[in-house]
N, C-alpha and C positions, 0 to 999 in steps of 0.2 A: 504494500500500500504506500502511496506517496502523499505528499502534503498538499497537492494541487486540487483545486476545485472542490474542497470539502463541502462548501456551502451548497453546491448543486446536488451532490450525491449522498449526503449524509443520511437522509431519511431512508432511502432504499437500502443502503448498506446496513443500517441499524436493524431493520426488519429481517434482512436475509441472514446477517451474521448471528442474530439472536436465535434464529431457527437452527443454525448449525450448533450453537452451544447447547440448545435444548436436546438435540440428538446425541451430543457427546457427553452430556452431563460434563585562440592562438594567433599568432601574428606573423609568422615567417612565410616566405613564398612557397608555393606548391612545387614539388619536384617529384619525379619518379624515383622510388626507392629501389634497392636491389631486388631483382626478380619481378619488377613491375611489368616488364614486357614478355615474361615467360609464364604463360598460363599453365596450370596444372593439367593433368591428364583428363580431368572432368570438365575443363573449361573455366573453372574458377581462377581468379588471378587478382593480384594487387593492382589497383587502378592508379592510386596516388598515395604519396606520403608527404605530409606537410609538417616540417619541423617548427615547433613553437618555442616558447621560453624554456630555458633549462632542458630538462629531460622530456618535456611534453611534446607530443606529436599527434596529428590527426591522420588516420588512414581511411581509405576507401577500398573495400574489397568487393569484387563482383562475385556473387553467389550463383553458380549455374543452377543449383536446385531451386532457388527462388526467382531466378532470372531478374535480379536487380542488384544494385549496389548497396552495400551495408557499411555504415559508418562505425568507426571504432575510435576510442580514445586510448592513447598509448603513453606509457612512461618507459623510456628506453634507458636501460642500464648503461652507465658510462664505462669506459675502458675497453680493452680488447679481450678480456677473459670471458668465456661463455657463462651465461647466467640462466637460472631457472626462470620460468614464466608463471605469472599469476593471472588467471582469467577471472574477471569480475562481471557477473550478470546483474542486470537491473531488476527492479520489482515490476509490478503490474503496469506501471505507467510507461515503462520503456525508455524514459529519459527525455524525449522530445528535444533532441539536439545535444544532449549531454548524457552522461551516465550519472544518475542521482546518487549512487553509492560513492562515487568519486567526489561529489560536491556536498550534498546534504549529509551524506554519511562520512564525510571528511577523510575518505581514504586517500585522496590525492595528496594533501599535505603530509599525511602520515607516511605515505610510501615514497615521498620525494627524495629521501636519502637512503632508501633501502636497496639492498643488493639484488634486486630482481627486475625483470622486465614485467610490465603490466599491460594487459590487453583488456579493455572494458567495452562492453557492447553498448550500442545506442540503438534504441528501437525495440521491437518485440512486444508492443502493448498487448496485454492479455493473451499472449501466445503460449505460455508455459514453456517456451523455448523447445518445443517438441515438433515432430513432423505431423502436420495435420492431414486428415484423411482426404479432404477436398478443399479447394479454394473457398474462402469466406467472402461474401459480398461486401462486408465492412472492413475486414482486416486483410483481405487478399490472400496471397500464397504464403504459407508458413511452413518452412522446412528447416527450422532452426537446429534440430538435432543433427541433421546431415551437415549443415554448415559448421556447427561447432565441433563436431567430432571427426569429420572427414575432410571438409574443404579448407577450413581456416588454419588448423594446426600446421600443416605442411608449409603454408604461406608464411605464417609467423616464424617458423623455424628457418625458412630460407631468407627472410628479410632481417630478422634480428639475430643477434649472436646468442643462441640458446643452448642449453644443455639437454633439451628435450625432456626435462622433468617439469611437471606442471601441477599447479594447484588450481582448484575451481571454487569460487565463492558465490553463494546465492543468498538472497534475502526474500522473505515473504514468498510470493509466487515462485521465484527462482530458487528458493530454498528446497522446494520439491524438485525442480529441474536439475540442480547440481547433483543430487543423489541419482536421479534417473539417467543423466548423461554419463556419470561414472560407471553405472551398471551397463549401459548400452555399449560402451567402448572400454573394456577392461584394460588396465595398464596405461591408458592415456593420461589419467590424473592420479598422481601419487597421494594427493591430499585433497579433501573436500570439506567445505564448511556449509552448514545450513542454519541460517539465522531466522527464527520465527517462521519456519516452513512446515508443511504438513506432508509427511512421507506417504500417507494413505491417499489413494485416488479412486479406488474401486468399490469401497464399502459406502454405506449411506452418508457417513460423516464426510469422507473424502470427496464423494461425488457432489455433495451440497457445496462444499468449499470451492471445488473446481468450477461449478456452475456460476457461483457468485463472481469469481475472479474473471472468468472468460467474458461474462456479460458486462463487466465493468466498462469496457471500451467498445461494446456493441457486438462482440463476437458471438457466434452460435456454436455451443459446445458439440452439437451433432456433427458439425463440420470438422471438429478436432478429432474426437475419438468415437464418434457415432452414438447410437442409442445406448442407454445405460447397460444393456446386456452385451454390447459389442466387446469382443476379446481385446480390443485395443486398450480398454480401461485397465484390465488386469495386467496386460503386457507392460504398461507404463506405470505400474504401481511399485515404488521403491520398497514399501513395507513388505510386500509379498516376495520380492526378489532380493531381500536384504543380504542373503548369503553371498551374492555376487560382490558385495562390498568388502568381503574378507581380504585383508592385505592392504586396504586403503586406509590411510590416516583420516579419521573422522572427527570433526568438531561440530557439535550441535548445541545451539543456545536458544533460549526462549524465556520470556517473562511470563508472569501469571495472569496478566490483565488487570491486576490491582494497581492503583496509582503508586508511583515510585518517585525517585529523585529527579526525573526529567519531566514530570507531569505538573508543571507550574508555569506561570507567565515569564519567569526568568530563564527558562530553558532555552538553549541556543536556537533550536528549530521551532520554538513557539513564537518567538519575536514579540512577546507581549500582546499577542492577538487573542482576545477572549474566545472568539469563534473557533480558532484553531485548537485552543486548549479544550473546549467543550467536545469538539469532534474527536480529539485524541483520547479523552477519557471515556467517551461513549463508544464510538465505532472502533477506535484503537483498542479499547479495553476488551470489548466483546470478541474481536478477531483474535487478539493475543490469547484470550482464554481458550479459544478453539484450537489454535496451533499448539498451545501448551499441552492439551490432551494428546494431540498427535505426537508431540515430542516425547511425552512419557510412554506412549505406546511403542514408539520406536526404540526407546531405551530398553524396555522389557523384551522386545523382539531381538535386539542385538545381544542382550544378555543371554537369552535362551539359546542363541546360536553360537555363543562363545566368541563373539567378535568384539574386540576392545574398541572403545570410543571415548572421547572426552565430551561430557555433558555439563553444560552450565545452565541449569534451570533455575532462574531467579525467582524469589518469592514475590516480587513486585515487578511492575513495568508493563507499559502498553505497547501496541504495535506502531512504533514510531522511530524516527531517524536517530535521535540522540542515543537511544539504547543500542541501535545497530552500530553506530560509530564506536561505542565503547566495546561492544561484543567483538567487532572486527579487530580492534587493537589487542584485545585479550587473546584472540584466536591466532594472530599472526605468528608468534613464536612457535606454536604447534605446527602450523602449516609450513612455515619456512624450514623448520628442522627436517620435515619429511621430504622436501624437494631439494635439499642440499646435501643429503647423505651420499 
């Protein structure tokens, strides 16, 4: 969930999220970067790389699967030694010209001096970063899983000086996606974090949450994974396929939905706005309570499978950016250790 347009969507989201809880109880000139003229075997290729201030860069990559250009925000590690790569997915809003985890989640300033390459997606509103069954009249063609696991990594490795060891970070909607993508492509991501995500997609709780999220930007969930009994729902359920996460370093964080240290007018992403705070306490509280149940369920599932994971399940905190900024800073040492071994 993002901070934008709360005053328009708050009523719908309160009703829908409450139902879920009830069930669960740059400035530089553009230039072609290395590999820009060399498309991969599937036709995907780097279109442009624009260097900005310091380590910042904007990249455009053509996705053959989606038949369109995809924007990315980069932080390029300095020096000549190969570095690992951290991929950062956005939430339901997709960023609208930027990656909100990099800005509102303050990942960009935090990572500015870190010894990693950073690749942050822009776009993907309500997409779940998955491959959709059919094109959607509102959201268009969505083949993000193919893009993120097949098309993009070879281009990143050819363009940046990488070690081919990767971490994947997801928040809210993409907290589901980060787990699902790691399951889809074993070995691509050595470390995965899911902040306030729901690993369940195919049971009543999971399907309700997915429906709310996809409809947030006008998408039709039938175009994503089909009718509720379509096998695509279970195929894309990280909870059911959690055994495939064995060997991956996992960091899972979630609040409880109860007001916490960042649920006040002085919080950085509240900006003294009363309407924003009310929405954060109501919509953000209800949604976080729902994902909290999901995270506890995932914890029990991984424990039953004997799969180690780091869980930070806070007793307070809503579904909002200041908590994710803190969660990301806390998760970084765990993720970084896994991709620098």
